[in-house]
ZARO-193407 format. One record per residue (C-alpha): residue number from 1; chain; x negated, y negated, z. Coordinates in steps of 0.05 Angstrom, whole numbers, plus 5000, padded with zeros to 4 digits. Example, Ala and Ser with C-alpha at 12.3 -4.5 7.8 and 13.67 -1.06 7.14 Angstrom:
<rs>
 pos unit east north   up
   1    A 4754  5090 5156
   2    A 4727  5021 5143
</rs>
This chain:
<rs>
 pos unit east north   up
   1    A 5456  3812 4408
   2    A 5454  3869 4356
   3    A 5516  3878 4314
   4    A 5551  3945 4313
   5    A 5529  3957 4242
   6    A 5456  3947 4262
   7    A 5460  3998 4318
   8    A 5493  4049 4272
   9    A 5440  4038 4218
  10    A 5382  4050 4267
  11    A 5417  4112 4295
  12    A 5426  4140 4226
  13    A 5352  4129 4210
  14    A 5332  4162 4275
  15    A 5375  4223 4261
  16    A 5345  4233 4193
  17    A 5272  4228 4217
  18    A 5228  4289 4230
  19    A 5225  4302 4306
  20    A 5157  4292 4338
  21    A 5124  4354 4368
  22    A 5094  4322 4431
  23    A 5081  4388 4467
  24    A 5033  4415 4414
  25    A 4991  4352 4422
  26    A 4973  4373 4492
  27    A 4903  4402 4506
  28    A 4896  4477 4503
  29    A 4884  4480 4578
  30    A 4953  4452 4592
  31    A 4986  4497 4541
  32    A 4952  4557 4573
  33    A 4982  4537 4639
  34    A 5051  4535 4608
  35    A 5044  4602 4574
  36    A 5016  4636 4636
  37    A 5082  4619 4670
  38    A 5118  4658 4616
  39    A 5086  4721 4644
  40    A 5079  4775 4592
  41    A 5032  4762 4533
  42    A 5084  4789 4485
  43    A 5133  4734 4505
  44    A 5077  4683 4503
  45    A 5062  4702 4431
  46    A 5134  4691 4412
  47    A 5125  4617 4427
  48    A 5091  4613 4359
  49    A 5161  4600 4332
  50    A 5159  4531 4365
  51    A 5099  4506 4328
  52    A 5047  4529 4277
  53    A 4992  4509 4325
  54    A 5021  4553 4380
  55    A 5004  4614 4339
  56    A 4933  4612 4363
  57    A 4944  4586 4434
  58    A 4966  4653 4465
  59    A 4904  4687 4435
  60    A 4858  4644 4477
  61    A 4895  4648 4544
  62    A 4850  4665 4603
  63    A 4898  4720 4625
  64    A 4934  4775 4587
  65    A 4993  4809 4621
  66    A 5018  4869 4581
  67    A 5070  4897 4629
  68    A 5122  4951 4624
  69    A 5180  4902 4633
  70    A 5168  4878 4562
  71    A 5166  4946 4529
  72    A 5218  4981 4488
  73    A 5238  5052 4505
  74    A 5186  5080 4457
  75    A 5117  5093 4489
  76    A 5086  5091 4420
  77    A 5113  5021 4410
  78    A 5084  5001 4477
  79    A 5015  5027 4458
  80    A 5019  4992 4390
  81    A 5036  4926 4423
  82    A 4976  4932 4470
  83    A 4931  4948 4411
  84    A 4958  4890 4372
  85    A 4950  4841 4429
  86    A 4878  4861 4441
  87    A 4862  4859 4367
  88    A 4891  4788 4361
  89    A 4856  4760 4422
  90    A 4801  4712 4401
  91    A 4770  4682 4464
  92    A 4701  4709 4483
  93    A 4720  4722 4556
  94    A 4781  4740 4596
  95    A 4790  4731 4671
  96    A 4848  4780 4677
  97    A 4871  4838 4634
  98    A 4934  4872 4662
  99    A 4962  4932 4623
 100    A 5023  4971 4648
 101    A 5046  5027 4601
 102    A 5110  5067 4615
 103    A 5105  5142 4625
 104    A 5105  5188 4565
 105    A 5066  5247 4538
 106    A 5011  5213 4501
 107    A 4940  5228 4480
 108    A 4919  5185 4538
 109    A 4844  5183 4528
 110    A 4851  5166 4454
 111    A 4892  5104 4470
 112    A 4859  5081 4534
 113    A 4787  5087 4511
 114    A 4791  5026 4464
 115    A 4823  4985 4519
 116    A 4765  5000 4565
 117    A 4715  4982 4511
 118    A 4751  4916 4501
 119    A 4748  4903 4576
 120    A 4674  4920 4579
 121    A 4661  4866 4526
 122    A 4710  4812 4547
 123    A 4734  4817 4619
 124    A 4697  4771 4667
 125    A 4744  4780 4725
 126    A 4799  4831 4739
 127    A 4818  4893 4699
 128    A 4881  4931 4715
 129    A 4907  4991 4675
 130    A 4968  5029 4700
 131    A 4996  5090 4665
 132    A 5064  5102 4696
 133    A 5074  5174 4714
 134    A 5149  5180 4698
 135    A 5145  5236 4647
 136    A 5073  5254 4637
 137    A 5040  5247 4704
 138    A 5059  5317 4727
 139    A 4991  5349 4715
 140    A 5020  5395 4661
 141    A 4980  5365 4604
 142    A 4915  5393 4577
 143    A 4852  5362 4606
 144    A 4827  5300 4569
 145    A 4761  5265 4580
 146    A 4759  5190 4586
 147    A 4691  5156 4586
 148    A 4687  5095 4631
 149    A 4641  5043 4600
 150    A 4598  4995 4640
 151    A 4639  4932 4655
 152    A 4582  4887 4677
 153    A 4624  4823 4687
 154    A 4686  4854 4719
 155    A 4696  4833 4791
 156    A 4755  4880 4803
 157    A 4777  4945 4768
 158    A 4842  4981 4782
 159    A 4856  5045 4744
 160    A 4920  5085 4755
 161    A 4914  5142 4706
 162    A 4944  5212 4700
 163    A 4927  5275 4738
 164    A 4901  5315 4678
 165    A 4853  5261 4656
 166    A 4779  5272 4671
 167    A 4747  5203 4683
 168    A 4673  5206 4666
 169    A 4630  5149 4693
 170    A 4572  5122 4652
 171    A 4505  5157 4667
 172    A 4470  5090 4676
 173    A 4479  5015 4676
 174    A 4506  4971 4731
 175    A 4574  4942 4747
 176    A 4536  4882 4771
 177    A 4595  4837 4791
 178    A 4644  4891 4815
 179    A 4671  4877 4885
 180    A 4736  4917 4887
 181    A 4752  4983 4854
 182    A 4814  5028 4855
 183    A 4815  5096 4821
 184    A 4881  5133 4825
 185    A 4911  5197 4796
 186    A 4855  5228 4756
 187    A 4799  5280 4760
 188    A 4726  5266 4771
 189    A 4661  5302 4784
 190    A 4639  5295 4856
 191    A 4567  5279 4841
 192    A 4584  5230 4786
 193    A 4634  5195 4831
 194    A 4583  5186 4887
 195    A 4532  5157 4839
 196    A 4583  5110 4808
 197    A 4605  5076 4873
 198    A 4537  5075 4907
 199    A 4491  5014 4907
 200    A 4449  5027 4845
 201    A 4509  5023 4799
 202    A 4554  4979 4841
 203    A 4507  4933 4881
 204    A 4563  4885 4903
 205    A 4620  4934 4915
 206    A 4658  4915 4979
 207    A 4725  4952 4972
 208    A 4736  5022 4945
 209    A 4803  5058 4942
 210    A 4805  5130 4917
 211    A 4878  5153 4916
 212    A 4904  5221 4894
 213    A 4839  5239 4859
 214    A 4818  5311 4847
 215    A 4750  5342 4833
 216    A 4739  5375 4766
 217    A 4699  5434 4792
 218    A 4739  5497 4806
 219    A 4705  5504 4874
 220    A 4704  5450 4927
 221    A 4648  5400 4919
 222    A 4610  5348 4959
 223    A 4613  5272 4952
 224    A 4558  5226 4977
 225    A 4567  5150 4979
 226    A 4509  5104 4997
 227    A 4525  5030 4994
 228    A 4493  4970 5026
 229    A 4553  4926 5010
 230    A 4615  4969 5021
 231    A 4663  4942 5074
 232    A 4728  4981 5061
 233    A 4735  5053 5039
 234    A 4799  5094 5029
 235    A 4778  5164 5009
 236    A 4832  5210 4983
 237    A 4796  5261 4939
 238    A 4825  5331 4940
 239    A 4781  5393 4948
 240    A 4722  5354 4977
 241    A 4681  5402 5018
 242    A 4638  5350 5051
 243    A 4636  5274 5049
 244    A 4573  5236 5067
 245    A 4579  5160 5076
 246    A 4521  5114 5090
 247    A 4548  5044 5092
 248    A 4518  4996 5145
 249    A 4570  4941 5129
 250    A 4631  4986 5130
 251    A 4690  4957 5171
 252    A 4749  5001 5149
 253    A 4750  5076 5135
 254    A 4807  5122 5117
 255    A 4793  5195 5099
 256    A 4840  5249 5077
 257    A 4830  5317 5042
 258    A 4756  5323 5063
 259    A 4737  5388 5097
 260    A 4679  5355 5134
 261    A 4651  5284 5138
 262    A 4589  5251 5163
 263    A 4593  5176 5170
 264    A 4535  5129 5185
 265    A 4566  5061 5195
 266    A 4553  5021 5257
 267    A 4604  4964 5244
 268    A 4668  5004 5234
 269    A 4728  4969 5265
 270    A 4787  5007 5234
 271    A 4795  5081 5225
 272    A 4853  5119 5192
 273    A 4849  5194 5186
 274    A 4892  5254 5173
 275    A 4871  5326 5185
 276    A 4820  5355 5233
 277    A 4783  5294 5259
 278    A 4736  5336 5301
 279    A 4703  5357 5236
 280    A 4685  5284 5222
 281    A 4618  5262 5251
 282    A 4605  5189 5266
 283    A 4533  5175 5282
 284    A 4539  5102 5302
 285    A 4611  5092 5323
 286    A 4623  5041 5379
 287    A 4667  5050 5441
 288    A 4721  5003 5416
 289    A 4761  5000 5351
 290    A 4806  4943 5328
 291    A 4855  4993 5297
 292    A 4861  5069 5298
 293    A 4912  5107 5256
 294    A 4917  5182 5267
 295    A 4963  5242 5266
 296    A 4977  5260 5338
 297    A 4982  5334 5324
 298    A 4913  5340 5291
 299    A 4851  5364 5329
 300    A 4815  5302 5352
 301    A 4790  5311 5424
 302    A 4717  5303 5407
 303    A 4729  5241 5366
 304    A 4774  5208 5418
 305    A 4722  5223 5471
 306    A 4677  5171 5438
 307    A 4728  5115 5448
 308    A 4747  5074 5509
 309    A 4797  5024 5480
 310    A 4834  5008 5416
 311    A 4866  4942 5397
 312    A 4922  4972 5355
 313    A 4939  5047 5357
 314    A 4982  5077 5302
 315    A 5008  5147 5314
 316    A 5040  5193 5263
 317    A 5084  5246 5295
 318    A 5091  5310 5254
 319    A 5131  5349 5306
 320    A 5160  5415 5283
 321    A 5235  5425 5285
 322    A 5239  5499 5305
 323    A 5273  5507 5373
 324    A 5242  5574 5393
 325    A 5178  5543 5418
 326    A 5199  5470 5423
 327    A 5184  5462 5497
 328    A 5115  5492 5488
 329    A 5100  5445 5430
 330    A 5124  5386 5471
 331    A 5079  5403 5530
 332    A 5020  5409 5483
 333    A 5036  5342 5453
 334    A 5041  5309 5521
 335    A 4972  5337 5537
 336    A 4944  5306 5473
 337    A 4974  5239 5493
 338    A 4931  5239 5556
 339    A 4868  5238 5513
 340    A 4887  5176 5474
 341    A 4848  5111 5488
 342    A 4882  5051 5518
 343    A 4911  5000 5470
 344    A 4946  4932 5468
 345    A 4992  4946 5409
 346    A 5026  5013 5394
 347    A 5057  5035 5328
 348    A 5098  5099 5325
 349    A 5115  5133 5258
 350    A 5153  5199 5254
 351    A 5129  5242 5196
 352    A 5173  5266 5139
 353    A 5219  5323 5158
 354    A 5187  5334 5226
 355    A 5222  5285 5271
 356    A 5268  5328 5314
 357    A 5258  5309 5386
 358    A 5230  5241 5368
 359    A 5264  5204 5425
 360    A 5233  5241 5484
 361    A 5165  5242 5450
 362    A 5167  5167 5437
 363    A 5189  5153 5509
 364    A 5132  5194 5537
 365    A 5085  5154 5494
 366    A 5113  5090 5524
 367    A 5103  5117 5594
 368    A 5031  5134 5574
 369    A 5019  5064 5546
 370    A 5056  5022 5597
 371    A 5008  4963 5588
 372    A 5021  4948 5514
 373    A 5041  4878 5491
 374    A 5071  4897 5424
 375    A 5110  4958 5401
 376    A 5126  4976 5329
 377    A 5169  5036 5311
 378    A 5186  5061 5241
 379    A 5253  5096 5242
 380    A 5255  5118 5169
 381    A 5249  5193 5183
 382    A 5284  5195 5250
 383    A 5337  5250 5248
 384    A 5395  5265 5294
 385    A 5367  5283 5362
 386    A 5387  5356 5357
 387    A 5428  5403 5313
 388    A 5503  5393 5325
 389    A 5514  5465 5344
 390    A 5460  5461 5397
 391    A 5471  5391 5424
 392    A 5494  5416 5493
 393    A 5432  5456 5510
 394    A 5376  5434 5462
 395    A 5310  5425 5501
 396    A 5299  5356 5472
 397    A 5366  5332 5499
 398    A 5350  5357 5569
 399    A 5283  5320 5566
 400    A 5317  5257 5542
 401    A 5367  5258 5598
 402    A 5312  5269 5650
 403    A 5274  5208 5624
 404    A 5329  5159 5641
 405    A 5352  5174 5711
 406    A 5357  5115 5758
 407    A 5292  5135 5791
 408    A 5254  5146 5726
 409    A 5259  5080 5689
 410    A 5199  5065 5644
 411    A 5162  5002 5664
 412    A 5134  4961 5606
 413    A 5114  4900 5647
 414    A 5069  4868 5593
 415    A 5112  4881 5531
 416    A 5126  4817 5493
 417    A 5150  4839 5424
 418    A 5187  4898 5393
 419    A 5189  4909 5318
 420    A 5236  4961 5288
 421    A 5221  4980 5216
 422    A 5270  5013 5167
 423    A 5332  5003 5210
 424    A 5391  5033 5171
 425    A 5447  5032 5223
 426    A 5447  5108 5232
 427    A 5472  5134 5299
 428    A 5405  5165 5318
 429    A 5370  5099 5305
 430    A 5420  5060 5347
 431    A 5411  5111 5403
 432    A 5335  5104 5401
 433    A 5338  5028 5404
 434    A 5388  5028 5461
 435    A 5347  5077 5501
 436    A 5286  5034 5488
 437    A 5321  4973 5515
 438    A 5337  5010 5579
 439    A 5263  5004 5597
 440    A 5242  4950 5645
 441    A 5214  4895 5600
 442    A 5210  4831 5641
 443    A 5165  4793 5592
 444    A 5200  4813 5527
 445    A 5208  4752 5482
 446    A 5227  4778 5413
 447    A 5259  4838 5379
 448    A 5252  4842 5303
 449    A 5293  4889 5259
 450    A 5265  4899 5189
 451    A 5326  4921 5149
 452    A 5326  4944 5076
 453    A 5367  4899 5032
 454    A 5413  4956 5013
 455    A 5436  4962 5085
 456    A 5459  4890 5094
 457    A 5508  4869 5121
 458    A 5526  4934 5155
 459    A 5462  4936 5196
 460    A 5472  4865 5219
 461    A 5542  4882 5244
 462    A 5517  4945 5280
 463    A 5462  4905 5314
 464    A 5511  4853 5338
 465    A 5562  4903 5363
 466    A 5520  4960 5392
 467    A 5452  4932 5408
 468    A 5450  4856 5416
 469    A 5493  4855 5479
 470    A 5449  4903 5516
 471    A 5388  4858 5516
 472    A 5371  4831 5584
 473    A 5346  4760 5589
 474    A 5371  4696 5557
 475    A 5303  4679 5526
 476    A 5298  4740 5482
 477    A 5303  4724 5407
 478    A 5332  4777 5360
 479    A 5312  4770 5287
 480    A 5334  4809 5226
 481    A 5287  4810 5167
 482    A 5316  4832 5100
 483    A 5263  4869 5061
 484    A 5253  4890 4989
 485    A 5197  4938 4975
 486    A 5169  4927 5045
 487    A 5163  4852 5033
 488    A 5200  4808 5083
 489    A 5242  4758 5045
 490    A 5296  4732 5091
 491    A 5300  4725 5166
 492    A 5362  4716 5208
 493    A 5362  4698 5282
 494    A 5418  4722 5326
 495    A 5436  4672 5380
 496    A 5446  4699 5450
</rs>
């Protein structure tokens, strides 16, 4: 057995020895995995304080995340940090470059152009550049031109720029590996845009999202897209006079801000449109869509005449609030409802600032679609049913009362699930849900309330006190999903 003096002697020797750096002996691949969990490349570079060898490890990571959460309040400092990180990076290729710069009035093209050139040379994967629009994305700046270089190895490119920036595509060369592209908040030439996203320059492009983009020409222009590979297209380019799409593999199409459109795509399954749909020509559209998202008040008779059934129908209701012609508007809306195709799932979304009379409109929709199996309703913009000073004789109130007489109960004999989004315990929302539960729903199994986190626990208490007890049937499950930024994070089940 060791004596006490021997143990103290060994302990003293151990305390005086230089500690062994076992982490730095690990292979670079394992160190990369550790640093990637740190998140931002700026914080990863700070690990150089741990070991001299770590000074070079961050510079060869397969991913660089340069996000706004790491920046100081100075936009100039943010740009300098991005420039420094890219200058210090030493690996020949990069599978992900993610840059997120906070908003400020900067010479955007001057700073972003070198980042794009770096990406063209190094990125063999995903490129994401986001210029936050806090203080400089208001369109007030002078026009700047930003040249987009050919990124031949990039598989995904996401550019969120600023509204006064003119993005100029390369005149030639191919984005040979590009499968997904997002261009947001900038200006482009219509002809150049069409050539960029068509098959010669993007032979493998499958998903294209053009969001809040404007054309550089003073007058409206045309955009033509011809792609043998494109499967999803969201087109939001302002001032487009005519859009031509030739995409035989297209499955999803959303168009806004186009005066006219001609679409040749025989495999389309999902359509989402705003505006005058009767000005959009589909040369090969089938009789059934998996999903259709439309504004119920837009002209669409000719388009709907081509359809027999829809799997999921999403309706945006932009109903005007003026009372002078409310009844006339309502009758016109009911007439439009009769033209809608049959569906299995119905989604109802009131539009911003145009939701007066939502309850009777929604109930007429339910009577029209009595065979649905699932109902989703977004209550974010639902307002009080009528102005307080007119509550006793408002036309919408009379229609609501007429809908729920004992002899006029709505029969939803196949409805199995109800989902309520953006429930915020307001009186008008509670009234809508309670009126909905007065319908005859013999097969109803589940009611889900998606509640913003800021409204807990008040919404839970309201649901328990004013709604839960009115459900008919012991087998119905009521669930509350707490959401942050539209992402369901927590679910609570109310026992009956």
